N, CA, C and O of each residue as an XYZ file, in Angstrom:
716
protein
N     -53.456     36.375    -33.780
C     -54.902     36.187    -33.910
C     -55.453     37.028    -32.609
O     -55.145     36.858    -31.429
N     -56.453     38.084    -33.236
C     -56.987     39.223    -32.397
C     -57.559     38.450    -30.941
O     -57.493     37.235    -30.759
N     -58.069     39.336    -30.066
C     -58.290     39.168    -28.709
C     -59.848     39.515    -28.566
O     -60.530     39.395    -27.548
N     -60.205     39.922    -29.683
C     -61.859     40.401    -29.981
C     -62.465     39.356    -30.774
O     -61.859     38.747    -31.655
N     -63.612     39.167    -30.465
C     -64.537     38.795    -30.904
C     -64.850     38.857    -32.561
O     -64.970     40.021    -32.944
N     -64.979     38.021    -33.438
C     -65.345     38.270    -34.688
C     -66.489     38.665    -35.088
O     -67.398     38.465    -34.283
N     -66.864     39.340    -36.409
C     -68.251     38.854    -36.658
C     -68.239     38.161    -37.815
O     -69.284     38.217    -38.463
N     -67.221     37.432    -38.322
C     -67.284     36.608    -39.369
C     -67.454     35.479    -38.766
O     -66.789     35.132    -37.790
N     -68.655     34.584    -39.467
C     -68.968     33.323    -38.885
C     -68.109     32.427    -39.147
O     -67.766     31.528    -38.381
N     -67.533     32.709    -40.745
C     -66.737     31.264    -41.044
C     -65.351     31.447    -39.965
O     -64.801     30.395    -39.639
N     -64.840     32.622    -39.467
C     -63.545     32.760    -38.887
C     -63.990     32.087    -37.551
O     -63.239     31.262    -37.030
N     -65.020     32.364    -37.057
C     -65.596     32.001    -35.712
C     -65.842     30.647    -35.813
O     -65.438     30.036    -34.824
N     -66.472     29.819    -36.836
C     -66.411     28.315    -36.775
C     -65.022     27.688    -36.725
O     -64.949     26.626    -36.106
N     -63.946     28.153    -37.256
C     -62.588     27.728    -37.465
C     -62.001     27.978    -35.955
O     -61.468     27.044    -35.356
N     -62.095     28.977    -35.503
C     -61.548     29.388    -33.985
C     -62.442     28.441    -33.358
O     -61.594     27.926    -32.629
N     -63.446     27.853    -33.099
C     -64.228     27.024    -32.488
C     -63.674     25.834    -32.776
O     -63.478     25.071    -31.830
N     -63.420     25.547    -33.702
C     -62.890     24.038    -34.479
C     -61.493     23.927    -33.719
O     -61.417     23.059    -32.849
N     -60.508     24.640    -33.940
C     -59.276     24.586    -33.230
C     -58.894     24.688    -32.022
O     -57.820     24.343    -31.531
N     -60.072     25.320    -31.388
C     -60.197     25.284    -29.664
C     -60.594     23.376    -29.465
O     -59.989     22.525    -28.812
N     -61.701     23.271    -30.236
C     -62.020     21.704    -29.916
C     -60.807     20.808    -30.018
O     -60.274     20.215    -29.081
N     -60.472     20.794    -31.199
C     -59.472     19.939    -32.082
C     -57.923     19.935    -30.560
O     -57.190     19.037    -30.145
N     -58.023     20.956    -30.312
C     -56.515     21.190    -29.183
C     -57.144     20.338    -28.028
O     -56.336     19.568    -27.508
N     -58.423     20.312    -27.512
C     -58.717     19.845    -26.196
C     -58.649     18.010    -26.957
O     -58.309     17.106    -26.193
N     -58.875     17.792    -27.914
C     -58.897     16.182    -28.369
C     -59.990     15.589    -27.847
O     -59.918     14.435    -27.423
N     -60.949     16.183    -27.818
C     -62.043     15.621    -27.314
C     -62.731     14.308    -28.002
O     -62.637     14.065    -29.205
N     -63.563     13.352    -26.889
C     -63.875     11.822    -27.752
C     -65.114     12.814    -28.592
O     -65.218     14.029    -28.427
N     -65.965     12.012    -29.476
C     -67.106     12.523    -30.129
C     -68.149     12.178    -28.561
O     -68.959     13.081    -28.350
N     -68.168     11.483    -27.941
C     -68.965     11.697    -26.762
C     -68.870     12.756    -25.851
O     -69.752     12.977    -25.021
N     -68.006     13.320    -25.942
C     -67.679     14.350    -25.010
C     -68.322     15.591    -25.453
O     -68.995     16.402    -24.816
N     -67.888     15.556    -26.973
C     -68.429     16.418    -27.915
C     -69.717     17.078    -28.043
O     -70.083     18.225    -28.301
N     -70.426     15.698    -27.712
C     -71.849     15.747    -28.036
C     -72.320     16.180    -26.483
O     -73.466     16.564    -26.250
N     -71.635     16.106    -25.803
C     -72.248     16.602    -24.631
C     -71.974     18.062    -24.622
O     -72.897     18.797    -24.270
N     -71.054     18.484    -24.895
C     -70.757     19.796    -24.714
C     -71.850     20.774    -25.549
O     -72.426     21.790    -25.162
N     -71.925     19.894    -27.173
C     -73.100     20.695    -28.008
C     -74.604     20.306    -27.394
O     -75.561     21.023    -27.685
N     -74.743     19.335    -26.678
C     -76.419     19.002    -26.096
C     -76.539     19.968    -25.035
O     -77.642     20.465    -24.807
N     -75.402     20.329    -24.279
C     -75.474     21.793    -23.371
C     -75.764     23.079    -23.932
O     -76.726     23.829    -23.765
N     -74.857     23.164    -24.547
C     -74.956     24.135    -26.017
C     -76.554     24.567    -25.955
O     -77.032     25.560    -25.408
N     -77.407     23.250    -26.868
C     -78.468     23.280    -27.443
C     -79.568     23.506    -26.244
O     -80.662     23.951    -26.590
N     -79.347     23.231    -24.881
C     -80.291     23.625    -24.085
C     -80.432     25.242    -23.703
O     -81.478     25.817    -23.403
N     -79.150     25.796    -23.793
C     -79.279     26.871    -23.796
C     -79.594     27.986    -25.032
O     -79.854     29.184    -24.921
N     -79.473     27.141    -26.267
C     -79.505     28.128    -27.125
C     -80.132     27.133    -27.918
O     -79.232     26.514    -28.485
N     -81.657     26.515    -28.347
C     -82.213     25.449    -28.831
C     -82.188     25.777    -30.408
O     -82.209     26.979    -30.673
N     -82.151     24.965    -31.389
C     -81.818     25.079    -32.636
C     -83.050     25.433    -33.297
O     -84.000     24.660    -33.169
N     -83.175     26.418    -33.943
C     -84.239     26.802    -34.942
C     -84.761     25.946    -35.850
O     -83.900     25.251    -36.389
N     -86.034     25.727    -36.261
C     -86.381     24.739    -37.462
C     -85.292     24.852    -38.368
O     -84.645     23.851    -38.676
N     -85.027     25.981    -38.825
C     -84.238     26.214    -40.141
C     -82.727     25.586    -40.173
O     -81.972     25.330    -41.112
N     -82.613     25.457    -38.876
C     -81.122     24.697    -38.575
C     -81.228     23.415    -38.553
O     -80.191     22.783    -38.752
N     -82.488     22.667    -38.308
C     -82.677     21.473    -38.155
C     -81.909     20.731    -39.564
O     -81.015     19.886    -39.618
N     -82.568     21.343    -40.499
C     -82.091     20.377    -41.981
C     -80.634     20.543    -42.238
O     -79.957     19.621    -42.692
N     -80.089     21.867    -41.911
C     -78.788     22.173    -41.930
C     -78.172     21.074    -41.129
O     -77.351     20.297    -41.615
N     -78.553     21.027    -39.982
C     -77.605     20.201    -39.036
C     -77.575     18.584    -39.600
O     -76.591     17.857    -39.738
N     -79.049     18.283    -39.882
C     -79.023     16.734    -40.647
C     -78.111     16.450    -41.884
O     -77.615     15.340    -42.078
N     -77.860     17.863    -42.970
C     -77.362     17.432    -44.148
C     -75.768     17.448    -43.421
O     -74.944     16.579    -43.703
N     -75.565     18.227    -42.745
C     -73.920     18.325    -42.385
C     -73.654     16.999    -41.603
O     -72.634     16.413    -41.964
N     -74.436     16.361    -40.514
C     -74.036     15.114    -40.172
C     -74.165     14.152    -41.044
O     -73.199     13.389    -41.018
N     -75.160     13.816    -41.986
C     -75.198     13.243    -43.065
C     -73.960     13.086    -43.852
O     -73.489     11.954    -43.956
N     -73.431     13.997    -44.366
C     -72.001     14.568    -45.279
C     -71.047     13.761    -44.468
O     -70.507     12.720    -44.845
N     -70.859     14.492    -43.036
C     -69.663     14.227    -42.494
C     -69.652     12.339    -42.343
O     -68.739     11.559    -42.614
N     -70.952     12.082    -41.844
C     -70.930     10.244    -41.797
C     -70.210     10.116    -42.857
O     -68.997      9.921    -42.782
N     -70.889     10.214    -44.050
C     -70.443      9.567    -45.284
C     -68.864      9.887    -45.647
O     -68.250      9.206    -46.468
N     -68.486     10.605    -45.191
C     -67.148     10.934    -45.474
C     -66.190     10.344    -44.641
O     -65.123      9.881    -45.046
N     -66.620     10.361    -43.320
C     -66.093      9.627    -42.206
C     -66.004      7.989    -42.821
O     -64.926      7.396    -42.871
N     -67.152      7.444    -43.221
C     -67.056      5.943    -43.399
C     -66.124      6.156    -44.913
O     -65.071      5.520    -44.938
N     -66.327      6.684    -45.688
C     -65.210      6.337    -46.848
C     -63.695      6.375    -46.210
O     -62.739      5.682    -46.556
N     -63.731      7.108    -45.457
C     -62.407      7.189    -44.843
C     -61.736      6.074    -44.151
O     -60.569      5.684    -44.167
N     -62.848      5.647    -43.508
C     -62.904      4.121    -42.591
C     -62.472      2.974    -43.473
O     -61.456      2.286    -43.366
N     -63.639      2.888    -44.546
C     -63.295      1.735    -45.694
C     -62.058      1.639    -46.343
O     -61.497      0.566    -46.564
N     -61.557      2.905    -46.698
C     -60.324      3.055    -47.258
C     -58.996      2.122    -46.642
O     -58.097      1.506    -47.215
N     -59.327      2.330    -45.218
C     -58.506      1.702    -44.438
C     -58.869      0.075    -44.272
O     -58.074     -0.829    -44.529
N     -59.923     -0.063    -43.901
C     -60.680     -1.238    -43.147
C     -60.203     -2.411    -44.829
O     -59.703     -3.518    -44.630
N     -60.438     -1.963    -46.141
C     -60.169     -2.912    -47.088
C     -61.341     -3.673    -47.376
O     -62.432     -3.263    -46.978
N     -61.239     -4.757    -48.037
C     -62.727     -5.002    -48.830
C     -63.744     -5.719    -47.815
O     -63.477     -6.399    -46.825
N     -64.810     -5.414    -48.278
C     -66.004     -5.955    -47.643
C     -66.818     -7.190    -48.295
O     -67.098     -7.270    -49.491
N     -67.150     -8.144    -47.296
C     -67.929     -9.069    -48.355
C     -68.973     -8.923    -48.070
O     -69.277     -8.022    -47.288
N     -70.086     -9.935    -48.716
C     -71.548     -9.971    -48.173
C     -71.546    -11.252    -47.319
O     -70.679    -12.076    -47.030
N     -72.914    -11.093    -47.012
C     -73.113    -12.472    -46.109
C     -73.096    -13.687    -46.686
O     -72.954    -14.621    -45.897
N     -73.220    -14.017    -48.090
C     -72.679    -14.963    -48.919
C     -71.427    -14.968    -48.973
O     -70.839    -15.998    -48.645
N     -70.867    -14.089    -49.301
C     -69.132    -14.244    -49.792
C     -68.686    -15.001    -48.233
O     -67.931    -15.968    -48.127
N     -69.360    -14.289    -47.112
C     -68.622    -14.400    -45.897
C     -69.097    -15.904    -45.400
O     -68.373    -16.468    -44.580
N     -70.011    -16.417    -45.759
C     -70.868    -17.797    -45.412
C     -69.883    -18.795    -46.244
O     -69.630    -19.824    -45.618
N     -69.452    -18.724    -47.160
C     -68.563    -19.246    -48.109
C     -67.211    -19.588    -47.525
O     -66.746    -20.664    -47.151
N     -66.705    -18.342    -47.556
C     -65.319    -18.326    -46.647
C     -65.302    -19.042    -45.390
O     -64.253    -19.661    -45.206
N     -66.263    -19.143    -44.374
C     -66.510    -19.724    -43.281
C     -67.374    -21.097    -43.337
O     -67.978    -21.703    -42.452
N     -67.220    -21.317    -44.542
C     -67.688    -22.829    -44.982
C     -69.196    -23.005    -44.439
O     -69.585    -24.168    -44.326
N     -70.055    -21.999    -44.104
C     -71.465    -22.387    -43.499
C     -72.703    -22.501    -44.797
O     -72.422    -22.080    -45.920
N     -73.687    -22.939    -44.584
C     -74.428    -22.961    -45.790
C     -75.563    -22.130    -45.977
O     -76.346    -22.305    -46.911
N     -75.707    -21.086    -44.988
C     -76.502    -19.924    -45.188
C     -76.145    -18.775    -44.806
O     -75.130    -18.564    -44.142
N     -77.181    -17.662    -45.303
C     -76.614    -16.170    -44.794
C     -77.293    -16.055    -43.348
O     -76.926    -15.204    -42.538
N     -78.242    -16.917    -43.107
C     -78.609    -16.936    -41.435
C     -77.958    -17.389    -40.656
O     -78.187    -16.983    -39.517
N     -76.774    -18.487    -40.821
C     -75.518    -19.064    -39.871
C     -74.734    -17.573    -40.119
O     -74.579    -17.173    -38.965
N     -74.405    -16.984    -40.639
C     -73.596    -15.657    -41.012
C     -74.499    -14.423    -39.783
O     -74.019    -13.908    -38.773
N     -75.430    -14.315    -40.166
C     -76.351    -13.241    -39.547
C     -76.606    -13.945    -37.802
O     -77.062    -13.302    -36.856
N     -76.245    -15.128    -37.777
C     -76.483    -15.724    -36.345
C     -75.164    -15.478    -35.481
O     -75.185    -15.418    -34.252
N     -73.989    -15.338    -36.278
C     -72.497    -15.205    -35.434
C     -72.640    -13.882    -35.519
O     -72.453    -13.434    -34.387
N     -72.923    -12.848    -36.428
C     -73.142    -11.500    -36.235
C     -74.067    -11.008    -34.812
O     -73.604    -10.119    -34.098
N     -75.299    -11.611    -34.501
C     -75.904    -11.358    -33.334
C     -75.479    -12.040    -32.106
O     -76.190    -12.065    -31.101
N     -74.597    -12.462    -32.161
C     -73.832    -13.246    -30.942
C     -72.556    -12.259    -30.741
O     -71.988    -12.131    -29.656
N     -72.220    -11.651    -31.806
C     -70.888    -10.841    -31.308
C     -69.854    -11.084    -31.824
O     -68.848    -10.409    -31.600
N     -69.879    -12.196    -32.704
C     -68.709    -13.403    -33.367
C     -68.357    -12.584    -34.548
O     -67.344    -12.994    -35.115
N     -68.795    -11.759    -34.967
C     -68.270    -11.083    -36.222
C     -68.870     -9.687    -36.868
O     -69.976     -9.162    -36.999
N     -68.038     -9.509    -37.066
C     -67.934     -7.772    -36.934
C     -68.728     -7.465    -38.498
O     -68.354     -8.026    -39.528
N     -69.953     -6.411    -38.444
C     -70.651     -6.430    -39.482
C     -70.989     -4.560    -39.584
O     -71.037     -3.968    -38.505
N     -71.122     -4.052    -40.394
C     -71.752     -3.101    -40.992
C     -72.596     -3.023    -41.839
O     -72.760     -3.829    -42.754
N     -73.416     -1.743    -41.564
C     -74.722     -1.791    -42.803
C     -74.249     -0.240    -43.264
O     -73.454      0.586    -42.816
N     -75.396     -0.316    -44.679
C     -75.529      1.115    -45.213
C     -76.884      1.881    -45.473
O     -77.768      1.309    -46.113
N     -77.012      2.769    -45.140
C     -78.446      3.367    -45.333
C     -79.008      3.093    -46.367
O     -80.232      2.990    -46.449
N     -78.043      2.897    -47.524
C     -78.466      3.007    -49.076
C     -78.665      1.781    -49.627
O     -79.223      1.641    -50.715
N     -78.149      0.650    -48.799
C     -78.091     -0.884    -49.145
C     -78.615     -1.665    -48.480
O     -78.834     -1.304    -47.324
N     -79.030     -3.001    -48.868
C     -79.528     -3.748    -48.139
C     -78.526     -4.836    -47.574
O     -77.483     -5.159    -48.143
N     -78.996     -5.369    -46.348
C     -77.833     -6.529    -45.773
C     -76.569     -5.835    -44.994
O     -76.325     -4.654    -44.751
N     -75.748     -7.248    -44.651
C     -74.776     -6.365    -43.888
C     -73.750     -6.860    -44.601
O     -73.864     -7.801    -45.386
N     -72.599     -6.191    -44.336
C     -71.245     -6.339    -44.883
C     -70.040     -6.735    -43.819
O     -70.013     -6.359    -42.647
N     -69.257     -7.397    -44.328
C     -68.269     -7.825    -43.251
C     -66.848     -7.674    -43.509
O     -66.414     -8.558    -44.246
N     -66.021     -6.846    -43.136
C     -64.504     -6.786    -43.418
C     -64.247     -7.926    -43.649
O     -64.884     -8.812    -43.081
N     -63.194     -8.233    -44.591
C     -62.547     -9.495    -44.671
C     -61.585     -9.596    -43.796
O     -61.293    -10.733    -43.424
N     -60.814     -8.390    -43.218
C     -59.629     -8.586    -42.584
C     -60.023     -9.124    -41.064
O     -59.106     -9.332    -40.269
N     -61.103     -9.297    -40.760
C     -61.342    -10.179    -39.642
C     -61.275    -11.959    -39.814
O     -61.410    -12.766    -38.893
N     -61.035    -12.263    -41.230
C     -60.688    -13.622    -41.247
C     -59.334    -13.933    -41.261
O     -58.439    -13.271    -41.788
N     -59.212    -15.224    -40.508
C     -57.811    -15.562    -41.035
C     -57.937    -17.089    -41.384
O     -58.131    -18.069    -40.664
N     -57.715    -16.920    -43.068
C     -58.183    -18.238    -43.601
C     -59.730    -18.445    -43.483
O     -60.542    -17.603    -43.867
N     -60.044    -19.589    -42.943
C     -61.304    -19.987    -42.979
C     -61.881    -19.833    -41.509
O     -62.503    -20.789    -41.047
N     -61.708    -18.658    -40.727
C     -61.729    -18.641    -39.435
C     -62.076    -17.385    -39.137
O     -61.736    -16.750    -40.135
N     -62.622    -16.522    -38.243
C     -62.515    -15.469    -37.804
C     -61.529    -15.283    -36.675
O     -61.365    -16.186    -35.854
N     -60.889    -14.181    -36.606
C     -59.442    -13.836    -35.764
C     -60.228    -13.777    -34.240
O     -61.289    -13.200    -34.002
N     -59.404    -14.528    -33.315
C     -59.836    -14.552    -31.942
C     -60.213    -13.208    -31.128
O     -60.932    -13.075    -30.137
N     -59.476    -12.240    -31.889
C     -59.768    -10.735    -31.252
C     -61.241     -9.996    -31.537
O     -61.792     -9.060    -30.957
N     -61.649    -10.828    -32.693
C     -62.750    -10.132    -33.068
C     -64.228    -10.062    -32.148
O     -65.119     -9.216    -32.081
N     -64.023    -11.288    -31.536
C     -65.239    -11.123    -30.496
C     -64.895    -10.485    -29.328
O     -65.817    -10.021    -28.657
N     -63.770    -10.363    -28.946
C     -63.234     -9.923    -27.887
C     -63.602     -8.293    -27.994
O     -64.410     -7.709    -27.272
N     -62.926     -7.789    -28.914
C     -63.410     -6.530    -29.285
C     -64.600     -6.091    -29.738
O     -64.672     -4.867    -29.843
N     -65.434     -6.630    -30.002
C     -66.824     -6.724    -30.099
C     -67.826     -6.600    -28.676
O     -68.856     -5.940    -28.534
N     -67.226     -7.349    -27.849
C     -67.829     -7.182    -26.435
C     -67.277     -5.933    -25.903
O     -67.433     -5.832    -24.686
N     -66.750     -5.074    -26.396
C     -66.174     -3.811    -25.739
C     -66.737     -2.812    -26.531
O     -67.227     -1.879    -25.896
N     -66.816     -2.740    -28.051
C     -67.288     -1.957    -28.904
C     -68.697     -2.805    -29.431
O     -68.187     -3.783    -29.978
N     -69.584     -2.899    -29.510
C     -70.384     -3.732    -30.207
C     -70.942     -3.274    -31.469
O     -71.163     -4.161    -32.293
N     -71.182     -2.222    -31.754
C     -71.285     -1.495    -32.945
C     -70.400     -1.578    -33.913
O     -69.282     -1.081    -33.771
N     -70.716     -2.125    -34.875
C     -69.716     -2.351    -36.196
C     -68.983     -0.929    -36.392
O     -67.821     -0.660    -36.088
N     -69.828     -0.190    -36.901
C     -69.098      1.074    -37.542
C     -68.125      1.558    -36.325
O     -66.921      1.757    -36.489
N     -68.693      1.694    -35.288
C     -67.954      1.845    -33.751
C     -66.412      1.562    -34.060
O     -65.477      2.330    -34.284
N     -66.508      0.055    -33.982
C     -65.841     -1.001    -33.487
C     -64.205     -0.607    -34.534
O     -63.017     -0.458    -34.248
N     -65.292     -0.560    -36.214
C     -64.042     -0.455    -37.433
C     -63.758      1.069    -37.204
O     -62.531      1.168    -37.181
N     -64.314      2.276    -37.029
C     -63.923      3.160    -36.755
C     -62.625      3.282    -35.496
O     -62.042      4.366    -35.451
N     -62.247      2.319    -34.625
C     -61.558      2.435    -33.575
C     -60.020      1.635    -34.122
O     -58.818      1.829    -33.938
N     -60.920      0.591    -34.930
C     -59.490      0.045    -35.476
C     -58.532      0.747    -36.572
O     -57.308      0.664    -36.683
N     -59.575      1.543    -37.432
C     -58.784      2.174    -38.322
C     -58.111      3.707    -38.191
O     -57.325      4.121    -39.043
N     -58.459      4.394    -37.180
C     -57.808      5.515    -36.646
C     -56.504      5.343    -36.116
O     -56.051      4.454    -35.395
N     -55.735      6.840    -36.841
C     -54.493      6.545    -36.907
C     -54.226      6.909    -35.380
O     -54.888      7.661    -34.665
N     -52.868      6.043    -35.008
C     -52.533      6.127    -33.424
C     -51.202      6.928    -33.472
O     -50.114      6.611    -33.954
N     -51.618      8.104    -32.808
C     -50.024      9.319    -32.372
C     -49.069      8.119    -31.876
O     -48.114      7.801    -32.585
N     -49.279      7.571    -30.876
C     -48.450      6.506    -29.701
C     -47.800      5.310    -30.637
O     -46.909      4.566    -30.228
N     -48.348      5.244    -31.878
C     -47.864      4.030    -32.712
C     -47.469      4.768    -34.395
O     -47.637      4.155    -35.449
N     -46.951      6.125    -34.290
C     -46.436      6.561    -35.255
C     -47.520      6.650    -36.514
O     -47.139      6.519    -37.677
N     -48.905      6.887    -36.164
C     -49.902      7.114    -37.186
C     -50.368      5.685    -37.643
O     -51.083      5.759    -38.642
N     -50.206      4.675    -37.287
C     -50.315      3.200    -37.637
C     -51.636      3.113    -37.046
O     -51.746      3.597    -35.920
N     -52.562      2.643    -37.530
C     -54.093      2.345    -36.831
C     -53.858      0.843    -36.397
O     -53.143      0.083    -37.050
N     -54.461      0.511    -35.341
C     -54.436     -0.737    -34.780
C     -54.843     -1.722    -35.327
O     -54.522     -2.860    -34.986
N     -55.801     -1.375    -36.490
C     -56.133     -3.055    -37.167
C     -54.369     -3.168    -38.005
O     -53.861     -4.281    -37.874
N     -53.837     -2.519    -38.494
C     -52.735     -2.499    -39.332
C     -51.463     -3.695    -38.025
O     -50.894     -4.786    -38.076
N     -51.619     -2.561    -37.060
C     -50.661     -3.224    -35.803
C     -51.277     -4.688    -35.491
O     -50.479     -5.620    -35.393
N     -52.293     -4.866    -35.373
C     -52.634     -6.439    -35.077
C     -52.405     -7.248    -36.357
O     -51.905     -8.367    -36.238
N     -52.672     -6.859    -37.369
C     -52.806     -7.534    -38.755
C     -51.146     -8.198    -38.836
O     -50.748     -9.312    -39.178
N     -50.448     -7.022    -38.378
C     -48.728     -7.480    -39.031
C     -48.306     -7.890    -37.605
O     -47.183     -8.394    -37.582
N     -48.839     -7.813    -36.573
C     -48.418     -8.309    -35.311
C     -49.074     -9.235    -34.509
O     -49.264     -8.654    -33.441
N     -49.444    -10.161    -34.458
C     -50.743    -10.664    -34.166
C     -50.857    -10.772    -32.398
O     -51.910    -10.832    -31.763
N     -49.570    -10.777    -31.877
C     -49.281    -10.658    -30.515
C     -49.852     -9.476    -29.989
O     -50.414     -9.417    -28.896
N     -49.704     -8.541    -30.771
C     -50.164     -6.955    -29.839
C     -51.885     -6.858    -29.808
O     -52.434     -5.826    -29.423
N     -52.693     -8.104    -30.277
C     -53.854     -8.155    -29.891
C     -54.680     -7.716    -28.413
O     -55.819     -7.249    -28.403
N     -53.943     -7.943    -27.327
C     -54.167     -7.841    -26.481
C     -54.139     -6.320    -25.663
O     -54.806     -5.847    -24.742
N     -52.976     -5.809    -26.526
C     -52.909     -4.288    -26.491
C     -53.759     -3.670    -27.029
O     -54.276     -2.794    -26.335
N     -54.159     -3.800    -28.144
C     -55.550     -3.066    -28.817
C     -56.711     -3.669    -27.989
O     -57.496     -2.728    -27.872
N     -57.099     -4.468    -27.516
C     -58.219     -5.066    -26.928
C     -57.934     -4.237    -25.283
O     -58.795     -4.212    -24.404
N     -56.757     -3.704    -25.172
C     -56.884     -3.268    -23.625
C     -57.238     -1.675    -24.025
O     -58.110     -1.132    -23.347
N     -56.620     -0.933    -25.058
C     -57.206      0.253    -25.386
C     -58.254      0.127    -25.936
O     -58.264      1.078    -26.718
N     -59.242     -0.459    -26.073
C     -60.490     -0.765    -26.572
C     -61.397     -0.594    -25.282
O     -62.442      0.056    -25.238
N     -60.822     -1.277    -24.264
C     -61.625     -1.571    -22.597
C     -61.410      0.361    -22.419
O     -62.477      0.948    -22.239
N     -60.406      1.063    -22.456
C     -60.245      2.454    -22.193
C     -61.442      3.346    -23.079
O     -62.263      4.155    -22.647
N     -61.204      2.868    -24.487
C     -62.000      3.462    -25.614
C     -63.460      3.662    -25.341
O     -64.185      4.634    -25.553
N     -63.756      2.219    -24.697
C     -65.638      2.170    -24.454
C     -65.928      2.544    -23.134
O     -67.107      2.584    -22.782
N     -64.593      2.960    -21.972
C     -65.528      3.902    -21.112
C     -65.360      4.958    -21.157
O     -66.066      5.724    -20.502
């Protein structure tokens, strides 16, 4: 690689991406870096739509990847049936209390509940503990489904579903992740 700055924007973008990837920054750290950059170099009006489109595309792509690992989603009605509850409102109340992991989609109405959080007709014990640390459903799901180098590329979700005794290890990692 040349030590001179390039005038090729695509090459420059790739170089910046590689540099950021090398440091393995969290999304929060990366946001801080770019927020600082934007105070020095404010976005132009023409850039705002491009930025929104890139974020939306990336968000959709990320959601698809997360959902591939997470598996089947249940509607409020299906979750209520599985838990033996008479109404969607009861399921909604459990979500509000941090007892059920729920996600929503911009283009769909209602909440969706990953099926993996159920063990028969009960919610797995570690779900409320995880939601105490990472209350946002999408963030919690991203944490659970991210491949972990230290576990040979296996996400925490697969790890705790195969070996439930590893839930405390996952919760400890969630504490670190949340801070």
